[in-house]
C-alpha positions, 0 to 999 in steps of 0.5 A: 098462075098467080093468087091473090085474096082480092081481085078488083076489076076497075081502077076509078074511085071506087076500085082503088079505094078498096084496094087501098084499104084492103092492102093496108089491112094485110090482103093480097091484092090485084087490080085490072083496069083496060084504060090506061092513066091518066084519063079523061072521063064523063063525069060531074067531078064533084066530091062531096064534103062527107067524101073528104075525110075518107080521102084524108083516112086514104092519105090522098086529100093534101095531094087531091086538094091542091089540084082542086077547084074552090069550096062549092059553097052555094047550090045554084040554078040555070033554068031558062032566064032564071038565075038563083043560088042558095046556100049549101048545106054542110055536114059539120064534119069539120070547121072547113067541110066543104065539096069540091071538084076535081078532074078525073084524069089527076083523081083517079090516077091518084088513088091508083098509085096510092093502091100500089105504094100501099102494095095492090098489084096493078094490071093496067092495061088489061082486060078481064076476058073470063071469070070462072069459079065460086066464092072462094074460088074464082079463076080470072083470065086477063088480056093486053092489047099484044095478046098476052094473057095472064091467069089469076086465082082469086078468094072474092072478087070486087066489082068496081067496073061502072055501070055500061061497061061490058064484061064476063061478070053477072054484075056487068049489066046486059046492053038494052035496046036504044030508047028515046028516053034513055039519057046520054052524058056529055062533058067538056071542060072550058078557061076562062068562064065567068062562074062564080068561084063557091057556085055549082048551078043545076043546069035545066034546059029541055030535054036534059039536065046539067051542071057546072063547077070549078075543078082547079087549074083555071077551068070550068067543067060542064057535064050534062044527060040529054035524052036521046031524042032530044039530041037526034033533034039536036042534030037535026037543027044543026046540021054539021055540028058534032053531037057536043056542039049541038048539045052546048048550042042547045043549051045556050039557046034556053039557059042565061045562066050557062051563056053568061058564064061560057060567052068569053071561054074557050073549051079545053080538049075535045068533048066526051060522052058516054052512055046510056045513064043506067040509074037505080040500085043493083045487086051488091053481093053475088057469090063473093063477087061485091059490088061498089061504085056504078056496078052497085047502084048509081043516083041520077047524075042530077044530084052529082053524088056519083063520086062520092057514093063510089068511094064511100061504097068502097068503105062500107064494103072493106069495113065488112071485110076487115082483116084477111081470113084463111078459114072463110067459108060460104057462110061467112063470105055471104054474111059479109055480103048480106051485111055489105048491102044493107049499109049500103041502103042505108047509105045510098038508098034514099039519095038514090030514090030522091035523084030519081023524083028530082030528075022526074020533076026536072025535066018531065014536059008535064012537071018541068014548068011547075017545078021551075016556078016553085023554085023561083018562088021558094028558092030555099028548095035549092038547099033542101033538095042538096041535103036530101041529095047527100050533101050532108050525110055523113058516112056512118060509123065514120068517126068509129071506124078506122077509114 
């Protein structure tokens, strides 16, 4: 049986960032990831300006910047016939501190490769089958598709498995019954789109919302969330179309900005889908299991903060964990959990609540019309909303603690 100080479950942006930080501080880290990389994933793919300094601390910013799209300096609004834009708020970290978007297949692979270079042991593609024990003494069983198995012992576990994965830990959410209001996610890349460089518009359409952004290599990413009942109506109205094509046809019929942007474009690769999306705040620490990324909490994708919250939550947790200690007892582990939970709430709770409010105002049939009219009269609300969603909220302690 192998042993490690920390077992990280999930090698997405949160998990790999945590593995890098802990391995650099002398932790014996193991990462288990069930998917083979590179992999495509439903995601808005935008990385806020406040996260690029963390990527610099992780040592991957230059590599990722070479692949990323142009700096996003304006936030937009595509709703019905309306096409509006306003300046994106800047956090003032650096003269060139602007958010940029990057394909997940590049981001995830680069972060995991960096974790391996830092000394983390990577189990991929392997799945966590069982997890037993308690804080300070966890026993995990891993398995792969070839029928092989491996036992690992770990002092702590970092849950970086996302919000809709099934698994063996208390941080894995139960799968609820389907509801008409469930939000289902879709994503596709387009080549040759006419979206202005540096613009990231919020896209509103009946039954859902989405966004567009340049991701590098001449591609524009379109991602969206649509209510389950709206998706069903789209498919009934478009017999023979697959789900992704039915959704984009629905969006094009109702949104001039998207029509103009992708009319000359060609889609590259298949549509991706996932869901239901599970926005909300969840437990960040449970008996020596520390949740990061969407496992800890998730804002509505409308605000495009998912990747940034994932990477920044890993930074907050690892700042509390510090260097490995052989004398850690229950009280010390619990104290770290409480401190991390406080840090997480201070940094992210406001944007989770703001995102829920924005999503309700923008998509509810009772408020959507009034919200759209208000934005048309006062376009500066777009900049205000971007600021409240976290686009200019510097990570606490970034300048004073080692990233």
